[in-house]
N, CA, C, O and the ligand as a Tripos MOL2 file, in Angstrom:
@<TRIPOS>MOLECULE
protein
  289   287    73     0     0
PROTEIN
NO_CHARGES

@<TRIPOS>ATOM
      1 N          84.4870  -40.9400   42.3960 N.3       1 MET1
      2 CA         83.5260  -41.7080   43.2230 C.3       1 MET1
      3 C          82.5030  -40.7650   43.8650 C.2       1 MET1
      4 O          81.3050  -41.0470   43.8940 O.2       1 MET1
      5 N          83.0150  -39.6300   44.3810 N.am      2 SER2
      6 CA         82.1110  -38.6870   45.0300 C.3       2 SER2
      7 C          81.1460  -38.0800   44.0120 C.2       2 SER2
      8 O          80.0340  -37.6780   44.3580 O.2       2 SER2
      9 N          81.5870  -38.0200   42.7480 N.am      3 HIS3
     10 CA         80.7280  -37.4430   41.7110 C.3       3 HIS3
     11 C          79.5100  -38.3300   41.4500 C.2       3 HIS3
     12 O          78.3860  -37.8340   41.3780 O.2       3 HIS3
     13 N          79.7310  -39.6430   41.3080 N.am      4 THR4
     14 CA         78.6170  -40.5690   41.0500 C.3       4 THR4
     15 C          77.6760  -40.6090   42.2520 C.2       4 THR4
     16 O          76.4620  -40.7530   42.1020 O.2       4 THR4
     17 N          78.2630  -40.4780   43.4620 N.am      5 LYS5
     18 CA         77.4520  -40.4920   44.6760 C.3       5 LYS5
     19 C          76.4920  -39.2930   44.6840 C.2       5 LYS5
     20 O          75.3410  -39.3950   45.1090 O.2       5 LYS5
     21 N          77.0060  -38.1590   44.2010 N.am      6 LEU6
     22 CA         76.1940  -36.9410   44.1870 C.3       6 LEU6
     23 C          75.1610  -36.9550   43.0530 C.2       6 LEU6
     24 O          73.9990  -36.6020   43.2500 O.2       6 LEU6
     25 N          75.6150  -37.3730   41.8580 N.am      7 LEU7
     26 CA         74.7480  -37.2960   40.6790 C.3       7 LEU7
     27 C          73.6400  -38.3530   40.6920 C.2       7 LEU7
     28 O          72.5200  -38.1010   40.2460 O.2       7 LEU7
     29 N          73.9670  -39.5330   41.2060 N.am      8 GLY8
     30 CA         73.0190  -40.6560   41.1730 C.3       8 GLY8
     31 C          71.6300  -40.3100   41.6660 C.2       8 GLY8
     32 O          70.6780  -40.3280   40.8860 O.2       8 GLY8
     33 N          71.4930  -39.9950   42.9380 N.am      9 PRO9
     34 CA         70.1530  -39.7290   43.5100 C.3       9 PRO9
     35 C          69.4650  -38.5260   42.8730 C.2       9 PRO9
     36 O          68.2460  -38.5270   42.7050 O.2       9 PRO9
     37 N          70.2400  -37.4960   42.5170 N.am     10 VAL10
     38 CA         69.6710  -36.2930   41.9100 C.3      10 VAL10
     39 C          69.0610  -36.6300   40.5550 C.2      10 VAL10
     40 O          67.9500  -36.2050   40.2360 O.2      10 VAL10
     41 N          69.8130  -37.4080   39.7550 N.am     11 ALA11
     42 CA         69.3350  -37.7830   38.4210 C.3      11 ALA11
     43 C          68.0620  -38.6250   38.5320 C.2      11 ALA11
     44 O          67.1120  -38.4350   37.7720 O.2      11 ALA11
     45 N          68.0570  -39.5380   39.4690 N.am     12 ARG12
     46 CA         66.8880  -40.4120   39.6460 C.3      12 ARG12
     47 C          65.6610  -39.5770   40.0610 C.2      12 ARG12
     48 O          64.5550  -39.7750   39.5590 O.2      12 ARG12
     49 N          65.8930  -38.6530   40.9800 N.am     13 PHE13
     50 CA         64.8020  -37.7860   41.4430 C.3      13 PHE13
     51 C          64.2620  -36.9540   40.2950 C.2      13 PHE13
     52 O          63.0520  -36.7790   40.1480 O.2      13 PHE13
     53 N          65.2040  -36.4290   39.4620 N.am     14 GLY14
     54 CA         64.8130  -35.5780   38.3400 C.3      14 GLY14
     55 C          63.8910  -36.2860   37.3700 C.2      14 GLY14
     56 O          62.8720  -35.7230   36.9700 O.2      14 GLY14
     57 N          64.2270  -37.5180   36.9800 N.am     15 SER15
     58 CA         63.4090  -38.2270   36.0040 C.3      15 SER15
     59 C          62.0640  -38.6300   36.6130 C.2      15 SER15
     60 O          61.0450  -38.6420   35.9230 O.2      15 SER15
     61 N          62.0680  -38.9540   37.8870 N.am     16 ARG16
     62 CA         60.8270  -39.3630   38.5330 C.3      16 ARG16
     63 C          59.8770  -38.1570   38.6440 C.2      16 ARG16
     64 O          58.6650  -38.2730   38.4650 O.2      16 ARG16
     65 N          60.4660  -37.0270   38.9400 N.am     17 TYR17
     66 CA         59.6840  -35.7940   39.0660 C.3      17 TYR17
     67 C          59.0220  -35.4510   37.7430 C.2      17 TYR17
     68 O          57.8400  -35.1100   37.7010 O.2      17 TYR17
     69 N          59.8010  -35.5430   36.6450 N.am     18 GLY18
     70 CA         59.2720  -35.2210   35.3190 C.3      18 GLY18
     71 C          58.1540  -36.1650   34.9180 C.2      18 GLY18
     72 O          57.1480  -35.7310   34.3570 O.2      18 GLY18
     73 N          58.3160  -37.4420   35.1980 N.am     19 LYS19
     74 CA         57.3130  -38.4450   34.8690 C.3      19 LYS19
     75 C          56.0230  -38.1860   35.6490 C.2      19 LYS19
     76 O          54.9190  -38.3270   35.1220 O.2      19 LYS19
     77 N          56.1910  -37.8020   36.9220 N.am     20 GLY20
     78 CA         55.0320  -37.5380   37.7670 C.3      20 GLY20
     79 C          54.1830  -36.4100   37.2170 C.2      20 GLY20
     80 O          52.9550  -36.5000   37.2190 O.2      20 GLY20
     81 N          54.8140  -35.3630   36.7520 N.am     21 ILE21
     82 CA         54.0870  -34.2230   36.2030 C.3      21 ILE21
     83 C          53.3140  -34.6490   34.9570 C.2      21 ILE21
     84 O          52.1540  -34.2770   34.7840 O.2      21 ILE21
     85 N          53.9510  -35.4190   34.1040 N.am     22 LYS22
     86 CA         53.2940  -35.9020   32.8860 C.3      22 LYS22
     87 C          52.0680  -36.7320   33.2450 C.2      22 LYS22
     88 O          51.0060  -36.5540   32.6490 O.2      22 LYS22
     89 N          52.2000  -37.6320   34.2050 N.am     23 GLU23
     90 CA         51.0790  -38.4780   34.6090 C.3      23 GLU23
     91 C          49.9490  -37.6510   35.1920 C.2      23 GLU23
     92 O          48.7750  -37.9390   34.9610 O.2      23 GLU23
     93 N          50.3090  -36.6110   35.9560 N.am     24 ASN24
     94 CA         49.2960  -35.7290   36.5280 C.3      24 ASN24
     95 C          48.4960  -35.0310   35.4410 C.2      24 ASN24
     96 O          47.2730  -34.9310   35.5390 O.2      24 ASN24
     97 N          49.1650  -34.5540   34.4200 N.am     25 LEU25
     98 CA         48.4860  -33.8610   33.3290 C.3      25 LEU25
     99 C          47.5340  -34.7990   32.6130 C.2      25 LEU25
    100 O          46.4320  -34.4000   32.2370 O.2      25 LEU25
    101 N          47.9470  -36.0370   32.4230 N.am     26 VAL26
    102 CA         47.0890  -37.0280   31.7690 C.3      26 VAL26
    103 C          45.8570  -37.2810   32.6300 C.2      26 VAL26
    104 O          44.7450  -37.3880   32.1130 O.2      26 VAL26
    105 N          46.0550  -37.3750   33.9500 N.am     27 GLU27
    106 CA         44.9450  -37.5970   34.8630 C.3      27 GLU27
    107 C          43.9590  -36.4370   34.8370 C.2      27 GLU27
    108 O          42.7470  -36.6520   34.8120 O.2      27 GLU27
    109 N          44.4720  -35.2080   34.8410 N.am     28 ILE28
    110 CA         43.6170  -34.0240   34.8070 C.3      28 ILE28
    111 C          42.8130  -34.0090   33.5120 C.2      28 ILE28
    112 O          41.6080  -33.7570   33.5180 O.2      28 ILE28
    113 N          43.4870  -34.2800   32.4160 N.am     29 GLU29
    114 CA         42.8450  -34.2940   31.1000 C.3      29 GLU29
    115 C          41.7210  -35.3340   31.0810 C.2      29 GLU29
    116 O          40.6200  -35.0470   30.6100 O.2      29 GLU29
    117 N          41.9890  -36.5250   31.5850 N.am     30 LYS30
    118 CA         40.9960  -37.6070   31.6490 C.3      30 LYS30
    119 C          39.7940  -37.1730   32.4680 C.2      30 LYS30
    120 O          38.6470  -37.3490   32.0560 O.2      30 LYS30
    121 N          40.0710  -36.6030   33.6400 N.am     31 LYS31
    122 CA         39.0470  -36.2150   34.5900 C.3      31 LYS31
    123 C          38.0810  -35.2020   33.9610 C.2      31 LYS31
    124 O          36.8620  -35.3330   34.0800 O.2      31 LYS31
    125 N          38.6460  -34.1940   33.2940 N.am     32 TYR32
    126 CA         37.8010  -33.1440   32.7320 C.3      32 TYR32
    127 C          37.0960  -33.6160   31.4610 C.2      32 TYR32
    128 O          36.0020  -33.1490   31.1460 O.2      32 TYR32
    129 N          37.7040  -34.5130   30.7520 N.am     33 ARG33
    130 CA         37.1050  -35.0060   29.5170 C.3      33 ARG33
    131 C          35.8390  -35.8030   29.8160 C.2      33 ARG33
    132 O          34.8640  -35.7420   29.0680 O.2      33 ARG33
    133 N          35.8650  -36.5480   30.9170 N.am     34 ASN34
    134 CA         34.7280  -37.4040   31.2330 C.3      34 ASN34
    135 C          33.6980  -36.7210   32.1240 C.2      34 ASN34
    136 O          32.6250  -37.2680   32.3780 O.2      34 ASN34
    137 N          34.0270  -35.5360   32.5910 N.am     35 LYS35
    138 CA         33.1510  -34.8680   33.5370 C.3      35 LYS35
    139 C          32.0370  -34.1240   32.7960 C.2      35 LYS35
    140 O          32.2940  -33.4220   31.8190 O.2      35 LYS35
    141 N          30.8310  -34.2810   33.2580 N.am     36 LYS36
    142 CA         29.7240  -33.5480   32.6670 C.3      36 LYS36
    143 C          29.4680  -32.2840   33.4840 C.2      36 LYS36
    144 O          29.5940  -32.2790   34.7090 O.2      36 LYS36
    145 N          29.1100  -31.2260   32.7840 N.am     37 LEU37
    146 CA         28.9200  -29.9420   33.4460 C.3      37 LEU37
    147 C          27.4650  -29.4940   33.3470 C.2      37 LEU37
    148 O          26.6830  -29.9970   32.5400 O.2      37 LEU37
    149 N          27.1420  -28.5390   34.1910 N.am     38 LYS38
    150 CA         25.7910  -28.0160   34.2430 C.3      38 LYS38
    151 C          25.5340  -27.0650   33.0760 C.2      38 LYS38
    152 O          26.3350  -26.1740   32.7950 O.2      38 LYS38
    153 N          24.4190  -27.2680   32.4140 N.am     39 CYS39
    154 CA         24.0710  -26.4280   31.2740 C.3      39 CYS39
    155 C          23.5200  -25.0890   31.7520 C.2      39 CYS39
    156 O          22.6150  -25.0620   32.5870 O.2      39 CYS39
    157 N          24.0460  -23.9780   31.2400 N.am     40 PRO40
    158 CA         23.5530  -22.6600   31.6540 C.3      40 PRO40
    159 C          22.1760  -22.3360   31.0720 C.2      40 PRO40
    160 O          21.5550  -21.3550   31.4820 O.2      40 PRO40
    161 N          21.6910  -23.1330   30.1360 N.am     41 PHE41
    162 CA         20.4000  -22.8760   29.5130 C.3      41 PHE41
    163 C          19.2820  -23.6720   30.1760 C.2      41 PHE41
    164 O          18.2120  -23.1210   30.4370 O.2      41 PHE41
    165 N          19.5060  -24.9540   30.4550 N.am     42 CYS42
    166 CA         18.4450  -25.7840   31.0350 C.3      42 CYS42
    167 C          18.8030  -26.3070   32.4260 C.2      42 CYS42
    168 O          17.9950  -26.9970   33.0460 O.2      42 CYS42
    169 N          20.0020  -25.9900   32.9280 N.am     43 ASN43
    170 CA         20.4510  -26.3590   34.2760 C.3      43 ASN43
    171 C          20.5500  -27.8600   34.5140 C.2      43 ASN43
    172 O          20.5620  -28.2980   35.6640 O.2      43 ASN43
    173 N          20.6210  -28.6460   33.4650 N.am     44 ASN44
    174 CA         20.8320  -30.0720   33.6320 C.3      44 ASN44
    175 C          22.3280  -30.3840   33.5500 C.2      44 ASN44
    176 O          23.0810  -29.7130   32.8450 O.2      44 ASN44
    177 N          22.7390  -31.4230   34.2900 N.am     45 ILE45
    178 CA         24.1490  -31.8220   34.2240 C.3      45 ILE45
    179 C          24.3210  -32.7100   32.9960 C.2      45 ILE45
    180 O          24.4600  -33.9280   33.1060 O.2      45 ILE45
    181 N          24.3090  -32.0940   31.8600 N.am     46 SER46
    182 CA         24.3740  -32.8900   30.6210 C.3      46 SER46
    183 C          25.2110  -32.2090   29.5520 C.2      46 SER46
    184 O          25.0060  -32.4340   28.3590 O.2      46 SER46
    185 N          26.1590  -31.3720   29.9780 N.am     47 VAL47
    186 CA         27.0170  -30.6800   29.0200 C.3      47 VAL47
    187 C          28.3020  -31.4730   28.8210 C.2      47 VAL47
    188 O          29.0170  -31.7920   29.7700 O.2      47 VAL47
    189 N          28.5650  -31.7730   27.5780 N.am     48 LYS48
    190 CA         29.7890  -32.4950   27.2260 C.3      48 LYS48
    191 C          30.7010  -31.5680   26.4430 C.2      48 LYS48
    192 O          30.2470  -30.6500   25.7610 O.2      48 LYS48
    193 N          31.9920  -31.8250   26.5530 N.am     49 ARG49
    194 CA         32.9490  -31.0320   25.7750 C.3      49 ARG49
    195 C          33.1000  -31.6790   24.4120 C.2      49 ARG49
    196 O          33.5440  -32.8230   24.3150 O.2      49 ARG49
    197 N          32.7410  -30.9690   23.3680 N.am     50 LEU50
    198 CA         32.8780  -31.5040   22.0060 C.3      50 LEU50
    199 C          34.3270  -31.4580   21.5600 C.2      50 LEU50
    200 O          34.8850  -32.4600   21.1130 O.2      50 LEU50
    201 N          34.9250  -30.2950   21.6860 N.am     51 SER51
    202 CA         36.3450  -30.1360   21.3820 C.3      51 SER51
    203 C          36.8410  -28.9470   22.1760 C.2      51 SER51
    204 O          36.1180  -28.4120   23.0150 O.2      51 SER51
    205 N          38.0560  -28.5350   21.9210 N.am     52 TYR52
    206 CA         38.6930  -27.4750   22.6900 C.3      52 TYR52
    207 C          37.8110  -26.2250   22.7710 C.2      52 TYR52
    208 O          37.6950  -25.4830   21.7960 O.2      52 TYR52
    209 N          37.1940  -25.9920   23.9280 N.am     53 GLY53
    210 CA         36.4060  -24.7790   24.1360 C.3      53 GLY53
    211 C          34.9980  -24.8230   23.5750 C.2      53 GLY53
    212 O          34.2760  -23.8280   23.6490 O.2      53 GLY53
    213 N          34.5910  -25.9570   23.0150 N.am     54 ILE54
    214 CA         33.2410  -26.0630   22.4760 C.3      54 ILE54
    215 C          32.4480  -27.0930   23.2830 C.2      54 ILE54
    216 O          32.8880  -28.2270   23.4700 O.2      54 ILE54
    217 N          31.2690  -26.6750   23.7580 N.am     55 TRP55
    218 CA         30.4640  -27.4890   24.6420 C.3      55 TRP55
    219 C          29.1120  -27.7850   24.0160 C.2      55 TRP55
    220 O          28.5950  -27.0060   23.2160 O.2      55 TRP55
    221 N          28.5530  -28.9190   24.3930 N.am     56 TYR56
    222 CA         27.2780  -29.3210   23.8300 C.3      56 TYR56
    223 C          26.4120  -29.9220   24.9350 C.2      56 TYR56
    224 O          26.8570  -30.7880   25.6880 O.2      56 TYR56
    225 N          25.1770  -29.4510   25.0170 N.am     57 CYS57
    226 CA         24.2560  -29.9790   26.0240 C.3      57 CYS57
    227 C          23.4000  -31.0590   25.3800 C.2      57 CYS57
    228 O          22.6830  -30.8090   24.4110 O.2      57 CYS57
    229 N          23.4860  -32.2610   25.9330 N.am     58 THR58
    230 CA         22.7330  -33.3730   25.3650 C.3      58 THR58
    231 C          21.2630  -33.2850   25.7370 C.2      58 THR58
    232 O          20.4350  -33.9860   25.1550 O.2      58 THR58
    233 N          20.9260  -32.4310   26.7010 N.am     59 HIS59
    234 CA         19.5340  -32.3090   27.1450 C.3      59 HIS59
    235 C          18.7480  -31.3450   26.2570 C.2      59 HIS59
    236 O          17.6900  -31.7110   25.7440 O.2      59 HIS59
    237 N          19.2430  -30.1270   26.0660 N.am     60 CYS60
    238 CA         18.5090  -29.1420   25.2680 C.3      60 CYS60
    239 C          19.1270  -28.9480   23.8830 C.2      60 CYS60
    240 O          18.5730  -28.2180   23.0610 O.2      60 CYS60
    241 N          20.2450  -29.5780   23.6180 N.am     61 GLY61
    242 CA         20.8290  -29.5390   22.2860 C.3      61 GLY61
    243 C          21.5810  -28.2720   21.9510 C.2      61 GLY61
    244 O          21.9540  -28.0540   20.7990 O.2      61 GLY61
    245 N          21.8110  -27.4250   22.9590 N.am     62 LYS62
    246 CA         22.5360  -26.1740   22.6980 C.3      62 LYS62
    247 C          24.0280  -26.4550   22.5820 C.2      62 LYS62
    248 O          24.5990  -27.2840   23.2900 O.2      62 LYS62
    249 N          24.6190  -25.7270   21.6590 N.am     63 LYS63
    250 CA         26.0620  -25.8180   21.4960 C.3      63 LYS63
    251 C          26.6260  -24.4380   21.7690 C.2      63 LYS63
    252 O          26.1450  -23.4520   21.2100 O.2      63 LYS63
    253 N          27.6190  -24.3530   22.6040 N.am     64 PHE64
    254 CA         28.1730  -23.0460   22.9260 C.3      64 PHE64
    255 C          29.6640  -23.1470   23.2180 C.2      64 PHE64
    256 O          30.2150  -24.2330   23.3970 O.2      64 PHE64
    257 N          30.2940  -21.9870   23.2580 N.am     65 THR65
    258 CA         31.7300  -21.9690   23.4980 C.3      65 THR65
    259 C          32.0170  -21.5790   24.9420 C.2      65 THR65
    260 O          31.1970  -20.9430   25.6030 O.2      65 THR65
    261 N          33.1670  -21.9620   25.4090 N.am     66 GLY66
    262 CA         33.5760  -21.6210   26.7600 C.3      66 GLY66
    263 C          35.0710  -21.8030   26.8710 C.2      66 GLY66
    264 O          35.7820  -21.8790   25.8690 O.2      66 GLY66
    265 N          35.5370  -21.8710   28.1030 N.am     67 LYS67
    266 CA         36.9570  -22.1270   28.2970 C.3      67 LYS67
    267 C          37.2440  -23.5860   27.9770 C.2      67 LYS67
    268 O          36.3280  -24.3970   27.8380 O.2      67 LYS67
    269 N          38.5040  -23.9010   27.8640 N.am     68 ALA68
    270 CA         38.9050  -25.2410   27.4410 C.3      68 ALA68
    271 C          38.3300  -26.3220   28.3360 C.2      68 ALA68
    272 O          37.8510  -27.3440   27.8440 O.2      68 ALA68
    273 N          38.3710  -26.1070   29.6600 N.am     69 TYR69
    274 CA         37.9800  -27.1810   30.5650 C.3      69 TYR69
    275 C          36.7930  -26.8360   31.4570 C.2      69 TYR69
    276 O          36.3650  -27.6590   32.2660 O.2      69 TYR69
    277 N          36.2580  -25.6230   31.3150 N.am     70 SER70
    278 CA         35.0920  -25.2730   32.0990 C.3      70 SER70
    279 C          34.2500  -24.2800   31.3100 C.2      70 SER70
    280 O          34.7310  -23.6840   30.3460 O.2      70 SER70
    281 N          33.0100  -24.1010   31.7100 N.am     71 ILE71
    282 CA         32.1070  -23.2600   30.9330 C.3      71 ILE71
    283 C          32.3250  -21.7850   31.2480 C.2      71 ILE71
    284 O          32.3970  -20.9550   30.3420 O.2      71 ILE71
    285 N          32.4290  -21.4640   32.5240 N.am     72 GLN72
    286 CA         32.5190  -20.0490   32.8890 C.3      72 GLN72
    287 C          33.8500  -19.4200   32.5580 C.2      72 GLN72
    288 O          34.0530  -18.2330   32.8150 O.2      72 GLN72
    289 ZN         20.9200  -27.6800   28.2370 Zn       73 ZN73
@<TRIPOS>BOND
     1     1     2 1
     2     2     3 1
     3     3     4 2
     4     3     5 am
     5     5     6 1
     6     6     7 1
     7     7     8 2
     8     7     9 am
     9     9    10 1
    10    10    11 1
    11    11    12 2
    12    11    13 am
    13    13    14 1
    14    14    15 1
    15    15    16 2
    16    15    17 am
    17    17    18 1
    18    18    19 1
    19    19    20 2
    20    19    21 am
    21    21    22 1
    22    22    23 1
    23    23    24 2
    24    23    25 am
    25    25    26 1
    26    26    27 1
    27    27    28 2
    28    27    29 am
    29    29    30 1
    30    30    31 1
    31    31    32 2
    32    31    33 am
    33    33    34 1
    34    34    35 1
    35    35    36 2
    36    35    37 am
    37    37    38 1
    38    38    39 1
    39    39    40 2
    40    39    41 am
    41    41    42 1
    42    42    43 1
    43    43    44 2
    44    43    45 am
    45    45    46 1
    46    46    47 1
    47    47    48 2
    48    47    49 am
    49    49    50 1
    50    50    51 1
    51    51    52 2
    52    51    53 am
    53    53    54 1
    54    54    55 1
    55    55    56 2
    56    55    57 am
    57    57    58 1
    58    58    59 1
    59    59    60 2
    60    59    61 am
    61    61    62 1
    62    62    63 1
    63    63    64 2
    64    63    65 am
    65    65    66 1
    66    66    67 1
    67    67    68 2
    68    67    69 am
    69    69    70 1
    70    70    71 1
    71    71    72 2
    72    71    73 am
    73    73    74 1
    74    74    75 1
    75    75    76 2
    76    75    77 am
    77    77    78 1
    78    78    79 1
    79    79    80 2
    80    79    81 am
    81    81    82 1
    82    82    83 1
    83    83    84 2
    84    83    85 am
    85    85    86 1
    86    86    87 1
    87    87    88 2
    88    87    89 am
    89    89    90 1
    90    90    91 1
    91    91    92 2
    92    91    93 am
    93    93    94 1
    94    94    95 1
    95    95    96 2
    96    95    97 am
    97    97    98 1
    98    98    99 1
    99    99   100 2
   100    99   101 am
   101   101   102 1
   102   102   103 1
   103   103   104 2
   104   103   105 am
   105   105   106 1
   106   106   107 1
   107   107   108 2
   108   107   109 am
   109   109   110 1
   110   110   111 1
   111   111   112 2
   112   111   113 am
   113   113   114 1
   114   114   115 1
   115   115   116 2
   116   115   117 am
   117   117   118 1
   118   118   119 1
   119   119   120 2
   120   119   121 am
   121   121   122 1
   122   122   123 1
   123   123   124 2
   124   123   125 am
   125   125   126 1
   126   126   127 1
   127   127   128 2
   128   127   129 am
   129   129   130 1
   130   130   131 1
   131   131   132 2
   132   131   133 am
   133   133   134 1
   134   134   135 1
   135   135   136 2
   136   135   137 am
   137   137   138 1
   138   138   139 1
   139   139   140 2
   140   139   141 am
   141   141   142 1
   142   142   143 1
   143   143   144 2
   144   143   145 am
   145   145   146 1
   146   146   147 1
   147   147   148 2
   148   147   149 am
   149   149   150 1
   150   150   151 1
   151   151   152 2
   152   151   153 am
   153   153   154 1
   154   154   155 1
   155   155   156 2
   156   155   157 am
   157   157   158 1
   158   158   159 1
   159   159   160 2
   160   159   161 am
   161   161   162 1
   162   162   163 1
   163   163   164 2
   164   163   165 am
   165   165   166 1
   166   166   167 1
   167   167   168 2
   168   167   169 am
   169   169   170 1
   170   170   171 1
   171   171   172 2
   172   171   173 am
   173   173   174 1
   174   174   175 1
   175   175   176 2
   176   175   177 am
   177   177   178 1
   178   178   179 1
   179   179   180 2
   180   179   181 am
   181   181   182 1
   182   182   183 1
   183   183   184 2
   184   183   185 am
   185   185   186 1
   186   186   187 1
   187   187   188 2
   188   187   189 am
   189   189   190 1
   190   190   191 1
   191   191   192 2
   192   191   193 am
   193   193   194 1
   194   194   195 1
   195   195   196 2
   196   195   197 am
   197   197   198 1
   198   198   199 1
   199   199   200 2
   200   199   201 am
   201   201   202 1
   202   202   203 1
   203   203   204 2
   204   203   205 am
   205   205   206 1
   206   206   207 1
   207   207   208 2
   208   207   209 am
   209   209   210 1
   210   210   211 1
   211   211   212 2
   212   211   213 am
   213   213   214 1
   214   214   215 1
   215   215   216 2
   216   215   217 am
   217   217   218 1
   218   218   219 1
   219   219   220 2
   220   219   221 am
   221   221   222 1
   222   222   223 1
   223   223   224 2
   224   223   225 am
   225   225   226 1
   226   226   227 1
   227   227   228 2
   228   227   229 am
   229   229   230 1
   230   230   231 1
   231   231   232 2
   232   231   233 am
   233   233   234 1
   234   234   235 1
   235   235   236 2
   236   235   237 am
   237   237   238 1
   238   238   239 1
   239   239   240 2
   240   239   241 am
   241   241   242 1
   242   242   243 1
   243   243   244 2
   244   243   245 am
   245   245   246 1
   246   246   247 1
   247   247   248 2
   248   247   249 am
   249   249   250 1
   250   250   251 1
   251   251   252 2
   252   251   253 am
   253   253   254 1
   254   254   255 1
   255   255   256 2
   256   255   257 am
   257   257   258 1
   258   258   259 1
   259   259   260 2
   260   259   261 am
   261   261   262 1
   262   262   263 1
   263   263   264 2
   264   263   265 am
   265   265   266 1
   266   266   267 1
   267   267   268 2
   268   267   269 am
   269   269   270 1
   270   270   271 1
   271   271   272 2
   272   271   273 am
   273   273   274 1
   274   274   275 1
   275   275   276 2
   276   275   277 am
   277   277   278 1
   278   278   279 1
   279   279   280 2
   280   279   281 am
   281   281   282 1
   282   282   283 1
   283   283   284 2
   284   283   285 am
   285   285   286 1
   286   286   287 1
   287   287   288 2
@<TRIPOS>SUBSTRUCTURE
     1 MET1         2 RESIDUE 1 A MET
     2 SER2         6 RESIDUE 1 A SER
     3 HIS3        10 RESIDUE 1 A HIS
     4 THR4        14 RESIDUE 1 A THR
     5 LYS5        18 RESIDUE 1 A LYS
     6 LEU6        22 RESIDUE 1 A LEU
     7 LEU7        26 RESIDUE 1 A LEU
     8 GLY8        30 RESIDUE 1 A GLY
     9 PRO9        34 RESIDUE 1 A PRO
    10 VAL10       38 RESIDUE 1 A VAL
    11 ALA11       42 RESIDUE 1 A ALA
    12 ARG12       46 RESIDUE 1 A ARG
    13 PHE13       50 RESIDUE 1 A PHE
    14 GLY14       54 RESIDUE 1 A GLY
    15 SER15       58 RESIDUE 1 A SER
    16 ARG16       62 RESIDUE 1 A ARG
    17 TYR17       66 RESIDUE 1 A TYR
    18 GLY18       70 RESIDUE 1 A GLY
    19 LYS19       74 RESIDUE 1 A LYS
    20 GLY20       78 RESIDUE 1 A GLY
    21 ILE21       82 RESIDUE 1 A ILE
    22 LYS22       86 RESIDUE 1 A LYS
    23 GLU23       90 RESIDUE 1 A GLU
    24 ASN24       94 RESIDUE 1 A ASN
    25 LEU25       98 RESIDUE 1 A LEU
    26 VAL26      102 RESIDUE 1 A VAL
    27 GLU27      106 RESIDUE 1 A GLU
    28 ILE28      110 RESIDUE 1 A ILE
    29 GLU29      114 RESIDUE 1 A GLU
    30 LYS30      118 RESIDUE 1 A LYS
    31 LYS31      122 RESIDUE 1 A LYS
    32 TYR32      126 RESIDUE 1 A TYR
    33 ARG33      130 RESIDUE 1 A ARG
    34 ASN34      134 RESIDUE 1 A ASN
    35 LYS35      138 RESIDUE 1 A LYS
    36 LYS36      142 RESIDUE 1 A LYS
    37 LEU37      146 RESIDUE 1 A LEU
    38 LYS38      150 RESIDUE 1 A LYS
    39 CYS39      154 RESIDUE 1 A CYS
    40 PRO40      158 RESIDUE 1 A PRO
    41 PHE41      162 RESIDUE 1 A PHE
    42 CYS42      166 RESIDUE 1 A CYS
    43 ASN43      170 RESIDUE 1 A ASN
    44 ASN44      174 RESIDUE 1 A ASN
    45 ILE45      178 RESIDUE 1 A ILE
    46 SER46      182 RESIDUE 1 A SER
    47 VAL47      186 RESIDUE 1 A VAL
    48 LYS48      190 RESIDUE 1 A LYS
    49 ARG49      194 RESIDUE 1 A ARG
    50 LEU50      198 RESIDUE 1 A LEU
    51 SER51      202 RESIDUE 1 A SER
    52 TYR52      206 RESIDUE 1 A TYR
    53 GLY53      210 RESIDUE 1 A GLY
    54 ILE54      214 RESIDUE 1 A ILE
    55 TRP55      218 RESIDUE 1 A TRP
    56 TYR56      222 RESIDUE 1 A TYR
    57 CYS57      226 RESIDUE 1 A CYS
    58 THR58      230 RESIDUE 1 A THR
    59 HIS59      234 RESIDUE 1 A HIS
    60 CYS60      238 RESIDUE 1 A CYS
    61 GLY61      242 RESIDUE 1 A GLY
    62 LYS62      246 RESIDUE 1 A LYS
    63 LYS63      250 RESIDUE 1 A LYS
    64 PHE64      254 RESIDUE 1 A PHE
    65 THR65      258 RESIDUE 1 A THR
    66 GLY66      262 RESIDUE 1 A GLY
    67 LYS67      266 RESIDUE 1 A LYS
    68 ALA68      270 RESIDUE 1 A ALA
    69 TYR69      274 RESIDUE 1 A TYR
    70 SER70      278 RESIDUE 1 A SER
    71 ILE71      282 RESIDUE 1 A ILE
    72 GLN72      286 RESIDUE 1 A GLN
    73 ZN73       289 GROUP 0 **** ****
């Protein structure tokens, strides 16, 4: 009886904690995917992430590489 009393809340906390981290990562990914960044060439906020580390400015048409989620 004492075993179930001890394991119950810990197990529940563990799964909730893991789920929370997963949801946070999805939120971060969403946030950065939709966020437009400032172009280092024309200074307009029109840089979109094409794919992992590749950026494209819709204003001046420049394509350049950077970090996965930010230019600098
Ligand atoms: Zn530009």
